[in-house]
N, C-alpha and C positions, 0 to 999 in steps of 0.2 A: 564845358558840357557841350555836347552838339545839339542841334535845334530838336531833334526828335526825342532826347533824353530830356531835355528841359521841359518840353511839352509834357512828357509823361508825368513828372514830378509835379507839373504845376495842375495837372488833371486829377493827380491823388490829392491835391491840397484842395481843390474845389471839393472833391467828395468828400474830405474830411470836413472842411467848413460847414457845408450843407447837412451833414448828417450827424457828425459827432461833435454836437455843440458845447458840452461840458469838457471833452478831452481835448478839443481844438483848444478851447481857452487856455487849458493847462499847458499846452505845448507852445503857446506864445511866449512862455518864460524860459524856453530852452534856447541856446546858442543857435543862430540861423543854420550853420553847417550841420548840427543835428537834426534840427526841425524837420528839414525835407526828408530825412530818411524815416522818421516817425510816420510822416504823411504816407509815404509810399507802403510801409506796412499796413497803415489803415485802409489806403486804397486797396490794398489786395485782399484784406479781410471783407471791406465793405462790398466789393465788386461780387465777389463768389455770393456773399449774403443776398445781393440784388438779384442774382440769377436764381437764388432759391425761394426767394420771398416776395419778389416783385414781379413775378411772370406767373401770379397764381391762376390766370385765365387759361394757361397752357397745362395740358395733362403731365403729370409727374415725369412720365417717360420722356417727353420732349424737354422739361427741365433738367432731367439727368443728362439727357444727351448734350444739352447746351453747357451744363457743369462740366462734363467729361472733355468737351471739344476744348474748353478753356483751360483746363488743367493739362490736356495734351500740348496746348501752346507754351504753357507755362514751363513743362518738362522739357520741351523741343529747346526753349530758351536756355534752360539750365545746361543743355547739352552743347551750346556754344551756336545754335541754328538761329537765323535772322527771325524776328518775331513782329507780325504785324497785328500790333494791339495799341490802344491808347494810353495804357498805365503800365503794362509788364515790364517795359524797358527800366522803369525806375525801380521796380522790385528787384529786378534780377541784378541791377547795379548795386542796390543797397545790400543784397546777399553777398555780393562778391567783396564789397568794400569791408564787410564785417565778419565774412566766413561764417554766416549763420548755419546753423544746424538745419538740414534739408528735412531731417525727421520731424522736425515740428511743423514744416510745411505740408507734409504727407497727413500728419494726424489732423491738422486743421481741415484739410480737404476731405478726409474721411468723415468728420463730424459735420460738414456741410452736406455731404451726400445722405447721411443719416436722417437730416432733417426732411428728404424727399419721402421716407419710408417709415419713419419712427414718430409718433405723434403722443405716446405715453411713456412714461418710465416707472416700472413698478416699485423700485427702491431707489433710495438716496446714491447707493453704490452704482446703479444702473446710469443715474443721472452725472455722478462724478465722470463715469466712463466716457460719457458725451463731452462732457466739460473739459476733459482732458485735452480733447482737440480743438475746442471751440472756444477754450479761454485760458487755461493754464499754459497752454504754448505761446500764447499772445506776450504773456510776461517773460517767457524766456527768449522769445524773439528780440523783444525790447531790451534786454539787459546788457547785451553788448554794445547797443547803441548809447544807452544812457551811461555806461561806464561804471565800475565799482572797484573799491579798493581791495575788496575780497569777493571776486565773482563766485567762490564756491558757497560761500555763507549767504549770499544774496539770492543764490538760485532758488531755494524753497520758498522763501518771502515773495519772489516775483512770480512764482506759480499761484501761491496764495492770492496775490492781489488780482491776478486775472479772474480767479474763481470768484473772489468778492464781488468784483465789478459785474461779473455775469449774473450771479445770484441776486444782484441789486435790479439789474434790468428785468429778469423774471419775475421779481416780486411787483415791482412797478408796471409791469406789461402784461399782467394775468388777463385783462380783457382784450388786448391786442392779439395775443398769441391764440386765445379762444377763437377769435374771428378767423385765424388760419388753421384752425383745426388741431391746435395742439395745447398740451398741459406739460409744463414743465416742472410744475410742482409734483414730487413722487406720489405714486398713489398710496403707499404706505402712509406718507404723511396725511393725506386726505384722509384715509381710514381710521387713523389716530383720532382726528377730531369729528368723525362723523359727518364729512362733506364728500359729496358725489361730483362727478362732472357735472351733471345737470343743475345741482346747485350753483357751481360756478358759472354755468353758462346762462343762469337767470340775472346775473349781474347786479345781485343784491347782498350788501355786507351783513349778513347774518351774523350772530353771535359766534357761531361754530367756524365761520369763515374768518371772523376778525382774530379769533385764537389761534387759527391756522396760520395766519399772515404774522401775527406777533412771534410764533415760534419761527418761522422763516426768517423774520428779520434778527431773531436772535442768533440764529445759525449763520446768517450771513455775516454779523459782527465778529463771530468766531473767526472767520477768515480774514477779517480786517485786522483782527488782533495777531494773528499769525504773520500776516504780511508786514505789520509796522517796523520790524526791527530791519527790515531790507532797506528803508529809505535813507537813514543815516550812513549806510555802506554805500551809498551810489556817489560817483563824481559829485563834488559840491556844485558844479553849474548844471546839474539834472535835478538837484533835491527839490528846489523851489516848484518845477512842474509838478514831480510826483506828488509833493505834500498837497500842491491844490487839487489834482486829481483824486488822491486819497480822501481829502475832506469834502470835496464836493459830491463825489459819488456815495460816499458816507452820508451826506446831506440830505441826499435822497431817502434814504432811510428815515433820517430825522422827520421829514415831511409826512412820509406814510404813518410815522407813529402819531405826529400832530394831528392827522387826519382821522384818528382811532382807528387804525388799520383798514379803512376802506379804500381800497385800490379801483373801485368804479366809479365813484362820484367825479373824481378828475384825476388826470395825469400828474403824478407826483413830480414838481420841479423845485429847484433851489432858487429862490428870488434874486433877481439881478444884483441887487444891494448887497446880499451876502456873498454872492459869486465874487464880485469884486474886492469885498472886504477880505475873503479868504486868499485871494491872488497877492494882494498886497501884504498881507500877514506873512504869507509864505516866503515872499521875496527878502522880508526884514528878518526871518528867521536864521539865526546862525547855522551852516552846515554842521550836520553831526548831532544836532538836537533830536532827540525822542520825539517821535510822532505822539500827538495827543490823541487819545482814542475816545470815542463818545462815552459819555457816564452811563 
C-alpha cells in the first residue's frame, strides 16, 4: 500500500479502537488482512455519525451541509477522482477489493441524513425503515469481507445481526439519545405501556418504563435469534470474531435485564472478565457449531 492509503487504514483503526470498544475486541480475532477492511467500514460509518452527532452546537442546516460535502467527496472517489480525506481512501479501497454493493452505502447515508431531521418514529415499521440504512446494510457490507460458504443463505442473518446490534444500542442509550433530542423507541410502543416522552426525559425507571424496556429487550432478542444461523455459514476464520460480537452485544441486554431494566442509573456494559472469557470461548469453538442463544 502507498503511504496515504496505509495512513487512511490506520485512521479508521484508531476510530474503531476509540469508539467501538466491543466490536474492536471482536475484530482482533480476525486474520490481519480482513481486519483492516472491517476497520475501514467502521471508520466510514463512525465518521458520518460524528458529523451528525458530534457537531451539535451547529445548526442542523450546517451539519447537513457538512454531511453532504463529505458524501460528495465519497461519491467523487467512487468515480475515480482524487480524494483529499483522512479515511476515505481506505473505504474506497475496501469497496473495490470486495466489489461491495454501493446501494448499501447510499442507504446508510440516507439514514444519517434522517438523523438531522427525524427525532421520533411513530411505528416500529418506521424505525425499521431507518435501521435498514443505519444497521441492516452494515451486516451486508460486512458479509463479503467475512466470507461465507453460502452467501445467499447468510444474507438475511447478516441483516438481522445489524438490526440486533442497533436495537441493543438504542435500549442501552435511551438517556444519551434523549440528550440529543431523539427517541428511537417507537411511539406506538411507548403508548402501549403508557409511557410519554416526558416520562423518559425524567430519567426515572418507573414500572411502566421497565415494562417497556423489557419488551424492547425481547424484541431485540428476536433479531439475534434470526441472525444466529448465519454465523456457522461464515468462513471458519471469521466465525470467532462474529461469535464474540454476537455474545458481547447480547451480553449488554443481559446487563440491562440484571439491572431490572433500569437504563438510566448506569450505562450497561459487559464486565471485562466476561469479555475476555467470551473471546477465548469463541476461539476454542469448532467452526460450524450453532450459536448459543440467551435463555
